[in-house]
GUNU-260632 format. One line per field, with one value per residue (C-alpha): x negated, y, z negated; residue number from 1. Coordinates in nm, 4 decimals. Layout:
BEGIN
x: X:...
y: Y:...
z: Z:...
zafi: NUM:...
This chain:
BEGIN
x: -3.4871:-3.2845:-2.9877:-3.1812:-3.3484:-3.0209:-2.8633:-3.1528:-3.1312:-2.7636:-2.8332:-3.1087:-2.9030:-2.6238:-2.8475:-3.0135:-2.6859:-2.4940:-2.5175:-2.3791:-2.0072:-1.7879:-1.6956:-2.0554:-2.0817:-1.7716:-1.8974:-2.2309:-2.0424:-1.8310:-2.1392:-2.3091:-2.0013:-2.0002:-2.3616:-2.2811:-1.9939:-2.1617:-2.5231:-2.6640:-2.9848:-3.2180:-3.2311:-3.4414:-3.3572:-3.6240:-3.7064:-4.0481:-4.2217:-4.5239:-4.7065:-5.0033:-5.0476:-4.8919:-4.5584:-4.4189:-4.0656:-3.8843:-3.6369:-3.5337:-3.5601:-3.4762:-3.4953:-3.7221:-3.6642:-3.8974:-3.6648:-3.8944:-3.8382:-4.0163:-3.9642:-4.0782:-4.1319:-4.4182:-4.7065:-4.9300:-5.1449:-5.2469:-5.3887:-5.7108:-5.5598:-5.2518:-4.8987:-4.8664:-4.6066:-4.6428:-4.4777:-4.4736:-4.3828:-4.2345:-4.1805:-3.8275:-3.9156:-4.0541:-4.4276:-4.6093:-4.7644:-4.9204:-4.8969:-5.0257:-5.0442:-4.9598:-4.9790:-5.1715:-5.0706:-5.1107:-4.8278:-4.6459:-4.3254:-4.1230:-3.7486:-3.6171:-3.6970:-3.5360:-3.6203:-3.7248:-3.6494:-4.0171:-4.0484:-4.1906:-4.0366:-4.0208:-4.0415:-3.9594:-4.0092:-4.2043:-4.5663:-4.7474:-4.9916:-5.2059:-5.3425:-5.5557:-5.4229:-5.0635:-4.8954:-4.5688:-4.3970:-4.3361:-4.0972:-4.2609:-4.1873:-4.4441:-4.3961:-4.5516:-4.6005:-4.5173:-4.8554:-4.8146:-5.0511:-4.9575:-4.8805:-4.7843:-4.6798:-4.4640:-4.4444:-4.1563:-4.1358:-4.2414:-4.3965:-4.1588:-3.9993:-3.8736:-3.8061:-3.6514:-3.3813:-3.2533:-3.3519:-3.2063:-3.3083:-3.0430:-2.9483:-3.1642:-3.4725:-3.4842:-3.4198:-3.1845:-3.3411:-3.1628:-3.2964:-3.3318:-3.5037:-3.5918:-3.8125:-3.5247:-3.1502:-2.9474:-3.1855:-3.2396:-3.1651:-2.9864:-2.9069:-3.0638:-3.0646:-3.3394:-3.2937:-3.6096:-3.6982:-3.8599:-4.2031:-4.0855:-4.0842:-3.8118:-3.5042:-3.3059:-3.2914:-2.9971:-2.9681:-2.6311:-2.5776:-2.3313:-2.3056:-2.0668:-2.1608:-2.4231:-2.6166:-2.5580:-2.7492:-2.6764:-2.8599:-2.8523:-2.7799:-2.7653:-2.6637:-2.4860:-2.4379:-2.0622:-1.8702:-1.7866:-2.1538:-2.1745:-2.3090:-2.1743:-2.3901:-2.3248:-2.4501:-2.3471:-2.2940:-2.3646:-2.1836:-2.3495:-2.0777:-1.7871:-1.6389:-1.4144:-1.5094:-1.6145:-1.9548:-2.0953:-1.9004:-1.9549:-1.9457:-1.9204:-2.0129:-1.9008:-2.0853:-2.0963:-2.4036:-2.5761:-2.5330:-2.2481:-1.9912:-1.6506:-1.5224:-1.6647:-1.4995:-1.5840:-1.4572:-1.4362:-1.2623:-1.0079:-1.1588:-1.5109:-1.7845:-2.0393:-1.9370:-2.2090:-2.2106:-2.4258:-2.3713:-2.1237:-2.0788:-1.8398:-1.6270:-1.5398:-1.1860:-1.3232:-1.2644:-1.5424:-1.6286:-1.7741:-1.9411:-1.9583:-2.0387:-1.6666:-1.5962:-1.5176:-1.3026:-1.1916:-1.1818:-1.0035:-1.1950:-1.0564:-1.1772:-0.8615:-0.8596:-0.6815:-0.7486:-0.9830:-1.1001:-1.2931:-1.6584:-1.6860:-1.7073:-2.0671:-2.2189:-2.3911:-2.7173:-2.9985:-3.3590:-3.2641:-3.0680:-2.6921:-2.5312:-2.4821:-2.7719:-2.6087:-2.3218:-2.3144:-2.0495:-2.0956:-2.0808:-1.7324:-1.5981:-1.6158:-1.8290:-2.1461:-2.2534:-2.5709:-2.7188:-2.7672:-2.5429:-2.6364:-3.0089:-2.9928:-3.0094:-2.6687:-2.4826:-2.1190:-1.8877:-1.5306:-1.2774:-1.0994:-0.8063:-1.0472:-1.0513:-1.3822:-1.5078:-1.8222:-2.0642:-2.4221:-2.6985:-3.0747:-3.2805:-3.3062:-3.0189:-3.1512:-3.3654:-3.6970:-3.6883:-3.4680:-3.4064:-3.2339:-3.1372:-3.1753:-3.0678:-2.8735:-2.8023:-2.6653:-2.8243:-2.6548:-2.7335:-2.5356:-2.8213:-2.8285:-3.1458:-3.1908:-3.4745:-3.5425:-3.7613:-3.8037:-3.9819:-3.8629:-4.0527:-4.3860:-4.7133:-4.6145:-4.6513:-4.3434:-4.3885:-4.1863:-4.2828:-4.1344:-3.8433:-3.7413:-3.4588:-3.3109:-2.9796:-2.7325:-2.3934:-2.2526:-2.5222:-2.7140:-3.0941:-3.1978:-3.0910:-3.1570:-3.2335:-2.9559:-2.6187:-2.2523:-2.0949:-1.7342:-1.6408:-1.3180:-1.2296:-0.9663:-0.7472:-0.8858:-0.7313:-0.9397:-0.8956:-1.0664:-1.1047:-1.2321:-1.5574:-1.7368:-2.0816:-2.3385:-2.5821:-2.9340:-3.1971:-3.5745:-3.8338:-4.2101:-4.3418:-4.6860:-4.8467:-5.1096:-5.2895:-5.1848:-5.3909:-5.2767:-5.4865:-5.4380:-5.4031:-5.2897:-5.5921:-5.5230:-5.1416:-5.0194:-4.7344:-4.5182:-4.2423:-4.0177:-3.7822:-3.6890:-3.4660:-3.4056:-3.0596:-2.8625:-2.5618:-2.3154:-2.2960:-1.9543:-1.9396:-1.9025:-1.6187:-1.4357:-1.3829:-1.1400:-0.9556:-0.7374:-0.6787:-0.4381:-0.3178:-0.6132:-0.5439:-0.1874:0.1005:0.0495:0.1288:-0.1447:-0.1281:-0.3956:-0.3914:-0.6530:-0.7356:-0.9608:-0.8492:-0.8199:-0.8155:-0.7811:-0.8096:-0.9911:-0.9491:-1.1788:-1.0980:-1.3643:-1.3479:-1.4367:-1.0864:-1.0122:-0.6833:-0.6549:-0.3997:-0.3687:-0.3774:-0.2554:-0.3217:-0.0477:0.0011:0.2148:0.1101:0.2609:0.0782:0.3240:0.1016:-0.1949:-0.2505:-0.3694:-0.7417:-1.0244:-1.0565:-1.3245:-1.1957:-1.3457:-1.1693:-1.2709:-1.2620:-1.3768:-1.6747:-1.7871:-1.6920:-1.5499:-1.6010:-1.4870:-1.3060:-0.9308:-0.7615:-0.4156:-0.2634
y: -3.6358:-3.5835:-3.7506:-4.0650:-4.0799:-4.0690:-4.3271:-4.5639:-4.5093:-4.6028:-4.9121:-5.0352:-4.9590:-5.1718:-5.4667:-5.4589:-5.4804:-5.7286:-5.9829:-5.7431:-5.7147:-5.5743:-5.2583:-5.1398:-5.2205:-5.0182:-4.7292:-4.7180:-4.7344:-4.4329:-4.2374:-4.3107:-4.1971:-3.8782:-3.8100:-3.8623:-3.6118:-3.3450:-3.3099:-3.0463:-3.0387:-2.7628:-2.6351:-2.3679:-2.1277:-1.9399:-1.7326:-1.7901:-1.6386:-1.7887:-1.5935:-1.4119:-1.0961:-1.2774:-1.4527:-1.7357:-1.8755:-2.1548:-2.3652:-2.6289:-2.7564:-3.0985:-3.2787:-3.5833:-3.9055:-3.7924:-3.4985:-3.2320:-3.0122:-2.9819:-2.6929:-2.6838:-2.4140:-2.2538:-2.0161:-1.8053:-1.6693:-1.9855:-2.1644:-2.1141:-2.2458:-2.0253:-2.1085:-2.4396:-2.6324:-2.6273:-2.7766:-2.6761:-2.9054:-2.7550:-2.9170:-2.9259:-2.6116:-2.4176:-2.4774:-2.5260:-2.8723:-2.8308:-2.6282:-2.7835:-2.7037:-3.0168:-3.1066:-3.2069:-2.9432:-2.5661:-2.3140:-2.5721:-2.5041:-2.7289:-2.6721:-2.9757:-3.1745:-3.4775:-3.6785:-4.0404:-4.3331:-4.3861:-4.0462:-3.8614:-3.6463:-3.6377:-3.3136:-3.2347:-2.9447:-2.8304:-2.7793:-2.6567:-2.8710:-2.7887:-3.0209:-2.8662:-2.5227:-2.6397:-2.5773:-2.7222:-2.7838:-3.1267:-3.2380:-3.4099:-3.5832:-3.6316:-3.8659:-3.7406:-3.9257:-3.7804:-3.6008:-3.4321:-3.6630:-3.7466:-4.1173:-4.1209:-3.8893:-3.9346:-3.6986:-3.6851:-3.4914:-3.4272:-3.1461:-2.8713:-2.7690:-3.0160:-2.9697:-3.1274:-2.9297:-3.1876:-3.5217:-3.7694:-4.1040:-4.3726:-4.6576:-4.9098:-4.6898:-4.5630:-4.2066:-4.0099:-3.7061:-3.4313:-3.1443:-2.9811:-3.0846:-2.9168:-3.2062:-3.4535:-3.4613:-3.2555:-2.9621:-2.6497:-2.7194:-3.0380:-3.1725:-3.5031:-3.7686:-4.0190:-4.3221:-4.4704:-4.7474:-4.6863:-4.6485:-4.3835:-4.6207:-4.5364:-4.7618:-4.5489:-4.1978:-4.0073:-3.6644:-3.4880:-3.2403:-3.0780:-3.0643:-2.8953:-2.5383:-2.3069:-2.2950:-2.4755:-2.4838:-2.7036:-2.6430:-2.8460:-2.7090:-3.0270:-3.3925:-3.5912:-3.9617:-4.0195:-4.2524:-4.4909:-4.5606:-4.3156:-3.9624:-3.6120:-3.3718:-2.9993:-2.7219:-2.4826:-2.4678:-2.1767:-2.1888:-1.9503:-1.9565:-1.9032:-1.5566:-1.5674:-1.4040:-1.7395:-1.8010:-1.9349:-2.2137:-2.4106:-2.7844:-3.1147:-3.4517:-3.7616:-4.0842:-4.4397:-4.5873:-4.6341:-4.2735:-4.3449:-4.0639:-4.1223:-3.7663:-3.4217:-3.0816:-2.7147:-2.4683:-2.0911:-1.7928:-1.6399:-1.3264:-1.4082:-1.3566:-1.5472:-1.8387:-2.0850:-2.3815:-2.3197:-2.6384:-2.9206:-3.1515:-3.4286:-3.3626:-3.6157:-3.6373:-3.7575:-3.4336:-3.2166:-2.8572:-2.6538:-2.3138:-2.1047:-1.7454:-1.6641:-1.8362:-2.1653:-2.4512:-2.7780:-3.0506:-3.3858:-3.7140:-3.7118:-3.3564:-3.1459:-2.8125:-2.8321:-2.4849:-2.1927:-1.8587:-1.5616:-1.4990:-1.2603:-0.8893:-0.7678:-1.0916:-0.9596:-1.0013:-0.9517:-0.9551:-1.1675:-1.4102:-1.4463:-1.4080:-1.7798:-1.9905:-2.3137:-2.4759:-2.7633:-2.9478:-2.8986:-3.1821:-3.0648:-3.0686:-2.6932:-2.5428:-2.3386:-2.1181:-1.9152:-1.6702:-1.2948:-1.0008:-0.6379:-0.7101:-0.9215:-1.2954:-1.4069:-1.7098:-1.7696:-2.0478:-2.1160:-2.3952:-2.5886:-2.3487:-2.0713:-1.8967:-1.7226:-1.8399:-1.6248:-1.4432:-1.3265:-1.1385:-1.1118:-0.8322:-0.4568:-0.3975:-0.3571:-0.0751:-0.1984:-0.5102:-0.8127:-1.1323:-1.4462:-1.7948:-2.0729:-2.3782:-2.4665:-2.7835:-2.8633:-3.1319:-3.3598:-3.1481:-2.8630:-2.6372:-2.4938:-2.4988:-2.2378:-2.1823:-1.8874:-1.5804:-1.2324:-0.9139:-0.7122:-0.9268:-1.1058:-1.0046:-0.9915:-0.6144:-0.5894:-0.9367:-1.2270:-1.4574:-1.7977:-1.7617:-2.0485:-2.0044:-2.2428:-2.1105:-2.2355:-2.3644:-2.0087:-1.8596:-1.7004:-1.6937:-1.4624:-1.1329:-0.8533:-1.0930:-1.0839:-0.9130:-0.9879:-0.8961:-0.8960:-1.0779:-1.2087:-1.4818:-1.3403:-1.5239:-1.6046:-1.7416:-2.0325:-2.2953:-2.6076:-2.7853:-3.1305:-3.1516:-3.4091:-3.5075:-3.6795:-3.9060:-4.0024:-4.2078:-4.1971:-3.9969:-4.0223:-4.0897:-4.0772:-4.1535:-3.8855:-3.8363:-3.5454:-3.3824:-3.2240:-2.9358:-2.8051:-2.4251:-2.3716:-2.1554:-1.9133:-1.9061:-1.6196:-1.7431:-1.5029:-1.6034:-1.2984:-1.4143:-1.7236:-1.8237:-2.1356:-2.2221:-2.5159:-2.6763:-2.9479:-3.2651:-3.2071:-2.8246:-2.7972:-3.0473:-2.8861:-2.5848:-2.7965:-2.9856:-2.8318:-3.0449:-2.9066:-2.8700:-2.9682:-3.0391:-3.1567:-3.3458:-3.6336:-3.4834:-3.4034:-3.2079:-3.2779:-3.0641:-3.0801:-2.9505:-3.2508:-3.6172:-3.7941:-4.1700:-4.2624:-4.1435:-4.3530:-4.2743:-4.4229:-4.4263:-4.4397:-4.8206:-4.8492:-4.9460:-4.8297:-4.6981:-4.6591:-4.4476:-4.3900:-4.0254:-3.8071:-3.4371:-3.3276:-3.5323:-3.5096:-3.7855:-3.8967:-4.1244:-4.2590:-4.5651:-4.3572:-4.2710:-3.9268:-3.8694:-3.7750:-3.9471:-3.9298:-3.9042:-3.9920:-3.8855:-4.0465:-3.8085:-3.8242:-3.6087:-3.7854:-3.8219:-3.5558:-3.6211:-3.4511:-3.4813:-3.4681:-3.4460:-3.5862:-3.4257
z: -1.0195:-1.3368:-1.1756:-1.0908:-1.4330:-1.6179:-1.3932:-1.4584:-1.8327:-1.8274:-1.6245:-1.8542:-2.1655:-2.0270:-1.9441:-2.2863:-2.4805:-2.2650:-2.5481:-2.8081:-2.8793:-2.6030:-2.7911:-2.7829:-2.4140:-2.3410:-2.5530:-2.3676:-2.0373:-2.1383:-2.2494:-1.9161:-1.7264:-1.9361:-1.8368:-1.4698:-1.4981:-1.7049:-1.6004:-1.3714:-1.1707:-1.0601:-0.7050:-0.5425:-0.2643:-0.0721:0.2357:0.3942:0.6940:0.8691:1.1327:1.2791:1.4817:1.7807:1.8390:1.6247:1.6338:1.4543:1.6526:1.4011:1.0453:0.9000:0.5684:0.5711:0.3804:0.0986:0.0244:0.1697:0.4776:0.8133:1.0559:1.4188:1.6783:1.8653:1.8019:2.0229:1.7391:1.5526:1.8558:2.0511:2.3774:2.4123:2.3025:2.1176:1.9264:1.5531:1.2465:0.8822:0.5944:0.2779:-0.0569:-0.1913:-0.3883:-0.0930:-0.1354:0.1962:0.2158:0.5611:0.8821:1.2045:1.5726:1.7683:2.1340:2.4409:2.6994:2.7216:2.6940:2.4865:2.2915:2.0592:2.0887:1.9001:1.5863:1.4218:1.1090:1.1527:0.9272:0.8355:0.6652:0.9651:1.2372:1.6148:1.8112:2.1730:2.4084:2.7145:2.8114:3.1207:3.3122:3.6165:3.8869:4.1606:4.0637:4.1062:3.7720:3.6508:3.3184:3.1696:2.8980:2.6012:2.2709:1.9930:1.6963:1.3708:1.0436:0.7020:0.6942:1.0313:1.2192:1.5792:1.6207:1.9882:2.2710:2.5784:2.8762:3.1257:3.4482:3.8052:4.0051:3.8864:3.5552:3.2938:2.9214:2.6116:2.4293:2.1802:2.0299:1.7790:1.6374:1.6855:1.4470:1.6377:1.5815:1.9386:2.0569:2.2787:2.4492:2.6403:2.8451:3.1844:3.5050:3.8333:3.9431:3.9763:4.0364:4.2836:4.3091:4.1025:3.7352:3.6342:3.2890:3.1882:2.9172:2.8468:2.6203:2.4666:2.2254:1.8854:2.0485:2.2961:2.5945:2.8477:2.8615:3.1083:3.2512:3.3949:3.5593:3.5866:3.8677:4.1067:4.4851:4.7265:4.6347:4.7809:4.4564:4.1267:3.8012:3.5028:3.1756:2.8549:2.5079:2.2991:2.2856:2.0153:1.9604:1.9362:1.7066:1.9930:2.0709:2.3593:2.3973:2.4505:2.6505:2.6069:2.8342:3.1069:3.4822:3.7162:4.0532:4.2974:4.5668:4.3276:4.3891:4.0802:3.7513:3.6058:3.7597:3.4316:3.2659:2.9473:3.0128:2.8269:2.9747:2.7825:2.8603:2.7356:2.5678:2.9052:3.0157:3.2601:3.2791:3.1167:3.1588:3.2330:3.1911:3.2309:2.9675:2.9759:2.8260:3.0610:3.2173:3.0972:3.3582:3.1494:2.9289:2.8407:2.6075:2.2979:2.0980:2.0450:1.7479:1.6526:1.3450:1.0785:1.2218:1.5580:1.7476:1.8910:1.8124:2.0988:2.0559:2.3737:2.4634:2.4386:2.1097:1.9400:2.0656:1.9088:2.1738:2.1593:2.2154:2.5714:2.6444:2.6078:2.4210:2.0832:1.9391:1.9910:1.8531:1.9913:1.9124:1.6122:1.6882:1.6936:1.8250:2.1365:2.3241:2.0741:2.1889:2.4874:2.2692:2.2572:1.9172:1.8616:1.7446:1.6309:1.4415:1.1924:0.9938:0.6214:0.3707:0.2696:0.6273:0.6823:0.9612:0.9205:1.2132:1.2556:1.5032:1.5258:1.4432:1.5244:1.5055:1.1890:1.1436:1.0237:0.8993:0.8152:0.7042:0.8128:0.7738:1.0489:1.0263:1.1366:0.7971:0.7193:0.3782:0.3580:0.5899:0.5228:0.7029:0.6640:0.8179:0.8539:1.0951:1.4474:1.5826:1.7179:1.4967:1.5314:1.3383:1.4571:1.3323:1.5911:1.3911:1.0753:0.8773:0.5327:0.3169:0.0664:-0.2417:-0.0843:0.0193:0.3700:0.5836:0.8570:1.1061:1.3365:1.3710:1.2293:1.3323:1.0326:0.7794:0.7697:0.9364:1.3040:1.3299:1.5510:1.6975:1.5643:1.2771:1.2031:0.9605:0.7306:0.4814:0.2254:0.0883:-0.1671:-0.0541:-0.0593:0.1652:-0.1236:-0.1409:-0.4238:-0.5730:-0.3228:-0.0387:0.2201:0.2115:0.2717:0.6049:0.7208:1.0390:1.1899:1.4379:1.6749:1.9227:2.2668:2.5830:2.7151:2.9801:3.1070:3.4370:3.5321:3.7211:3.9308:3.8102:4.0309:3.8491:3.9504:3.7736:3.7644:3.5723:3.5851:3.2356:3.0776:2.7413:2.6759:2.3440:2.1260:1.8532:1.5277:1.3977:1.0462:1.0600:0.7013:0.6299:0.9172:0.9084:0.6946:0.4785:0.2806:0.0415:0.0647:-0.2082:-0.4053:-0.6931:-0.8998:-1.0254:-1.1588:-0.9964:-1.0928:-0.8854:-0.7314:-0.7394:-0.3612:-0.3295:-0.6233:-0.3955:-0.1923:-0.4662:-0.7393:-1.0508:-1.3144:-1.5854:-1.7992:-2.0856:-2.0194:-2.1784:-1.9364:-1.5952:-1.3439:-1.0174:-0.7534:-0.4379:-0.1625:0.1848:0.2518:0.2712:-0.0663:-0.1215:-0.4858:-0.8464:-1.1064:-1.4778:-1.7446:-2.1165:-2.3872:-2.3945:-2.0273:-1.9156:-1.5622:-1.4191:-1.0388:-0.8502:-0.4715:-0.3584:-0.0724:-0.0082:-0.2542:-0.5724:-0.8860:-1.1234:-1.4555:-1.6985:-1.9573:-2.0056:-2.1242:-2.4902:-2.5933:-2.5571:-2.3237:-1.9868:-1.7228:-1.3678:-1.0316:-0.7100:-0.3834:-0.0839:0.2757:0.1751:-0.1429:-0.5084:-0.7404:-1.1107:-1.4270:-1.7616:-1.8234:-2.1610:-2.2347:-2.5412
zafi: 1:2:3:4:5:6:7:8:9:10:11:12:13:14:15:16:17:18:19:20:21:22:23:24:25:26:27:28:29:30:31:32:33:34:35:36:37:38:39:40:41:42:43:44:45:46:47:48:49:50:51:52:53:54:55:56:57:58:59:60:61:62:63:64:65:66:67:68:69:70:71:72:73:74:75:76:77:78:79:80:81:82:83:84:85:86:87:88:89:90:91:92:93:94:95:96:97:98:99:100:101:102:103:104:105:106:107:108:109:110:111:112:113:114:115:116:117:118:119:120:121:122:123:124:125:126:127:128:129:130:131:132:133:134:135:136:137:138:139:140:141:142:143:144:145:146:147:148:149:150:151:152:153:154:155:156:157:158:159:160:161:162:163:164:165:166:167:168:169:170:171:172:173:174:175:176:177:178:179:180:181:182:183:184:185:186:187:188:189:190:191:192:193:194:195:196:197:198:199:200:201:202:203:204:205:206:207:208:209:210:211:212:213:214:215:216:217:218:219:220:221:222:223:224:225:226:227:228:229:230:231:232:233:234:235:236:237:238:239:240:241:242:243:244:245:246:247:248:249:250:251:252:253:254:255:256:257:258:259:260:261:262:263:264:265:266:267:268:269:270:271:272:273:274:275:276:277:278:279:280:281:282:283:284:285:286:287:288:289:290:291:292:293:294:295:296:297:298:299:300:301:302:303:304:305:306:307:308:309:310:311:312:313:314:315:316:317:318:319:320:321:322:323:324:325:326:327:328:329:330:331:332:333:334:335:336:337:338:339:340:341:342:343:344:345:346:347:348:349:350:351:352:353:354:355:356:357:358:359:360:361:362:363:364:365:366:367:368:369:370:371:372:373:374:375:376:377:378:379:380:381:382:383:384:385:386:387:388:389:390:391:392:393:394:395:396:397:398:399:400:401:402:403:404:405:406:407:408:409:410:411:412:413:414:415:416:417:418:419:420:421:422:423:424:425:426:427:428:429:430:431:432:433:434:435:436:437:438:439:440:441:442:443:444:445:446:447:448:449:450:451:452:453:454:455:456:457:458:459:460:461:462:463:464:465:466:467:468:469:470:471:472:473:474:475:476:477:478:479:480:481:482:483:484:485:486:487:488:489:490:491:492:493:494:495:496:497:498:499:500:501:502:503:504:505:506:507:508:509:510:511:512:513:514:515:516:517:518:519:520:521:522:523:524:525:526:527:528:529:530:531:532:533:534:535:536:537:538:539:540:541:542:543:544:545:546:547:548:549:550:551
């Protein structure tokens, strides 16, 4: 809030004195620019568990438009009707605003959450239903307002198993859903996408499957909306009649905005018997990053492999979960990955040249307990949000509790909470192959009524650790840009590993000097008199501000 307050003060000061002589206007402008360069604001990091004597897990966390956070997952101890979806809303400082079980089915689990432009969230997952003792599982989405109240619900499915694994709101207010279906498609598991309007009403449905083999399963990991208006579906394919070592393959399916396939490829590490797609995302440079059981791959917009690295040593099956949880692009263009490592929840950051920047773990290191991060995202103030589960902390008594962590941009939470680990990304031989995808349409949909029950009084919440700290506005981007010497005789070196656009210098009279930039710059300023200048560097990731002195 301090940032906004100071900006407003500058604005009002300027409007009040517009009829005073220009020198005073320029002086106020320079003072305002100085404030915008020099101020810091408070942030808080924290680690929270929410649980009962039964199982709770977190599968996602997002920041809502009011600046707070909402996590989603499932609980079997906070519900009187078996497993149910539940959401918890935290303030920006980690205080719990509400915890609610939400749903209309039994044995219900939320696997996906996305913020909505009205301040609420939408969740998706699976829930069991029974008709005449015939039980199946339907996919569902539930729209919640900012207070956790259910606004509407949509169910999708048939007589067998269907679920939602990922969901996003699109610019037109509608949604793209992705998941798995046994009820429709080619048989067994197929991947699917469903496009809805802002009210959750279906616009189109597509299933993506394989024929020509004795047995085939496709399963969805996630979906992203691509820069060209289409979608990229990430998942895996199991081919039951394939006698080679590659029975499980990671796969990407690129479609247009109507779900029609543009290209589809399988990817796998050479010699891997199991290689599944964990998550894909589109990078700021237009390429894709794919995380699989074997490692990481950068993929071109047309589907070809550009580079790849092996999964870090120690990332193995943990409590039934593979080492990867998720990946996300940071606000500075680097990649943040989370998952599990030797029984601990872990998170690490690396750049696009595969250099590890830092790596952290949380937990007690295996044994009978295990901790895991399912999902990670970085918000605009630099903090990192992570959601998962823990059996080494909380009140689960050996069963898992929901784990929500808000870290700083370096993976730190608080003193004594978490520890550094050392990991490496080794070389890996990978390959790809085109695949044929058969598309079908058609999903039965329903509009049942969901209920939201406040369980804040029965959910046991524990804040394991927390810490407040201050941070400068452009601290994170300064990691990527070197500006020197400062002070100087008039020469300035600017080096960067992220794209730069231009440098703006402001003198104390408000006069502006603009210079184009590249990644490596040697600048001379013979036209500038000695004094203090404020600088603003435009990058692909945001603005970098500071002061420069010419002697």
